C-alpha positions in Angstrom: -7.0 -3.2 -8.3 -6.3 -5.7 -5.5 -6.8 -9.3 -6.4 -8.9 -11.7 -4.3 -6.1 -12.3 -1.9 -5.9 -8.6 -1.1 -2.4 -8.2 -2.6 -1.8 -4.7 -3.9 0.8 -3.9 -6.5 1.6 -0.2 -6.6 3.2 1.3 -9.8 6.1 3.6 -9.1 7.2 6.2 -11.5 8.5 9.7 -12.1 5.5 11.4 -10.4 4.9 8.9 -7.6 6.3 11.1 -4.9 4.5 14.1 -6.3 1.1 12.3 -6.1 1.8 11.1 -2.5 2.7 14.6 -1.4 -0.5 16.0 -2.9 -2.5 13.3 -1.3 -0.8 13.9 2.1 -1.8 17.5 1.9 -5.4 16.8 1.2 -5.8 13.9 3.5 -4.4 15.8 6.4 -6.6 18.8 5.6 -9.9 17.1 4.8 -9.6 13.6 6.2 -10.2 10.4 4.3 -13.9 10.8 3.8 -13.7 14.5 2.8 -10.8 14.1 0.4 -11.8 14.0 -3.3 -9.8 12.6 -6.1 -10.2 15.9 -7.9 -8.6 17.8 -5.0 -5.8 15.3 -4.6 -5.0 15.5 -8.4 -5.0 19.3 -8.2 -2.8 19.4 -5.1 -0.4 17.0 -6.7 -0.3 19.0 -10.0 -1.3 15.9 -12.1 -4.2 14.7 -14.1 -6.7 12.3 -12.7 -5.6 9.8 -15.3 -2.0 10.0 -13.9 -3.2 9.7 -10.4 -5.2 6.6 -11.2 -2.3 5.1 -13.1 -0.4 5.0 -9.8 -3.3 4.4 -7.4 -6.5 2.9 -8.9 -8.3 3.1 -5.5 -8.4 6.0 -3.0 -8.1 3.5 -0.1 -4.8 2.2 -1.4 -3.5 5.8 -1.8 -4.6 6.6 1.7 -2.9 3.6 3.2 0.3 4.5 1.3 0.2 8.0 2.7 -0.5 6.6 6.2 2.4 4.2 5.9 4.7 7.0 5.0 3.4 9.1 7.9 3.9 6.2 10.2 7.4 5.6 9.0 8.1 9.3 9.8 6.7 8.7 13.3 8.9 5.7 13.6 11.9 7.6 12.4 11.3 10.2 15.0 11.0 7.5 17.6 14.3 6.1 16.3 16.0 9.3 17.4 15.0 8.3 21.0 16.8 5.0 20.6 20.2 6.8 20.2 19.7 8.8 23.4 21.4 7.7 26.6 19.2 9.9 28.8 17.4 8.0 31.6 13.9 6.7 31.0 12.2 9.3 33.1 13.5 11.9 30.5 13.0 9.9 27.3 9.7 8.0 27.9 7.6 11.2 28.5 8.5 12.4 25.0 7.8 9.0 23.5 4.4 9.0 25.2 3.5 12.4 23.9 4.3 11.3 20.3 2.2 8.1 20.7 -0.7 10.1 22.1 -0.4 12.8 19.3 -0.7 10.1 16.6 -3.5 8.3 18.3 -5.5 11.5 18.5 -4.7 12.7 15.0 -7.3 12.6 12.3 -5.0 10.5 10.2 -4.4 8.0 12.9 -8.1 7.6 13.6 -8.9 7.4 9.9 -6.3 4.7 9.4 -7.7 2.6 12.2 -11.3 2.9 11.0 -10.3 2.0 7.4 -8.2 -0.9 8.3 -10.9 -2.4 10.5 -13.6 -1.8 7.8 -11.6 -3.3 5.0 -9.8 -6.1 7.0 -11.9 -8.8 5.4 -11.6 -7.7 1.8 -8.1 -6.3 1.9 -6.3 -7.9 4.8 -2.8 -7.0 3.4 -3.6 -3.3 3.8 -3.8 -3.5 7.5 -0.8 -5.8 7.8 1.3 -3.5 5.7 0.3 -0.5 7.7 1.0 -2.3 11.0 4.5 -3.4 9.8 5.4 0.1 8.5 4.1 2.0 11.6 3.1 0.5 14.9 5.5 -2.4 14.7 8.4 -0.1 13.8 7.6 2.2 16.7 7.5 -0.8 19.0 10.8 -2.2 17.8 12.5 1.2 18.2 11.1 1.7 21.7 12.2 -1.9 22.5 15.7 -1.0 21.3 15.8 2.0 23.7 14.6 -0.2 26.5 17.4 -2.7 25.8 19.9 0.2 26.2 18.3 1.3 29.4 18.5 -2.3 30.7 22.1 -2.5 29.7 22.8 0.7 31.6 21.1 -0.7 34.7 18.3 1.9 34.6 15.5 -0.7 34.0 14.9 -4.3 34.8 13.0 -6.0 31.9 12.9 -9.6 30.8 10.8 -9.1 27.6 11.5 -5.7 26.1 9.0 -6.2 23.2 6.2 -7.0 25.6 7.2 -4.0 27.7 7.2 -1.7 24.6 3.6 -2.9 23.8 2.6 -2.3 27.3 4.0 1.2 27.3 2.1 2.0 24.0 -1.1 0.7 25.5 -0.7 2.8 28.6 -0.3 5.9 26.4 -3.7 5.2 24.9 -5.5 4.6 28.3 -8.7 6.6 28.5 -8.1 8.1 25.0 -8.3 5.4 22.3 -11.7 4.0 23.0 -13.2 7.4 23.8 -12.1 8.8 20.5 -12.9 5.6 18.5 -16.5 5.6 19.8 -16.9 9.4 19.5 -17.3 9.9 23.3 -14.6 12.6 23.2 -12.8 14.0 20.1 -10.7 16.8 21.5 -8.2 16.7 24.4 -6.5 19.7 26.1 -2.8 19.8 26.5 -3.3 19.2 30.2 -5.4 16.1 29.6 -2.8 14.7 27.2 0.0 15.4 29.6 -2.0 13.7 32.4 -2.2 10.5 30.3 1.5 10.7 29.3 2.6 11.3 32.9 0.5 8.4 34.2 1.8 6.0 31.5 5.4 6.8 32.4 4.8 6.6 36.1 3.1 3.2 35.9 5.7 1.8 33.5 8.6 2.9 35.8 6.8 1.5 38.8 6.8 -1.9 37.1 10.2 -1.8 35.4 12.2 0.9 37.1 15.1 -0.3 39.3 13.7 1.3 42.4 10.2 -0.1 41.8 11.6 -3.6 41.2 13.8 -3.6 44.2 11.0 -2.5 46.6 8.4 -4.9 45.2 
């Protein structure tokens, strides 16, 4: 279990990945609250004793699954960094991915859990942030650096700009979902937010927007 400082030591062994894959299946299907240890052990093909030997707390297991999913999101965002297509082609796809994760059951469950447990287990939230949102921000910033070098954008602080872009992608969505005002969004509604985020971002940092300001 975590100590009083919130530091978590995870045991890794032969069935570690097997346990994570089973947990991923159940968490994505049932959510954090609905997922039972029995179901996770069954999906992973291991005993409960084996599962507990790796993860003595369901919260720790969930955070590890969430971190892996976030790394996957960041890796997908990393593909965008290698692109040399102009921002008006690349940023809409980046916006769609940010919106999709924000609206996902996993993304919402991670946020709620990190907020609820931030006092008792502060390292959990920090670890998740470092493995997910921070990586995505850094990779978007790397793409923005390339766009600046190509003369497509004018940005003094690419990390701030990357944070601003991510915030724009959550406009009208994040708080509504977090407070239960609206749970489901149509493709048209999501596309409206993505389009608005890109247009506002380019109005601020696009070459034409800057030159006419």
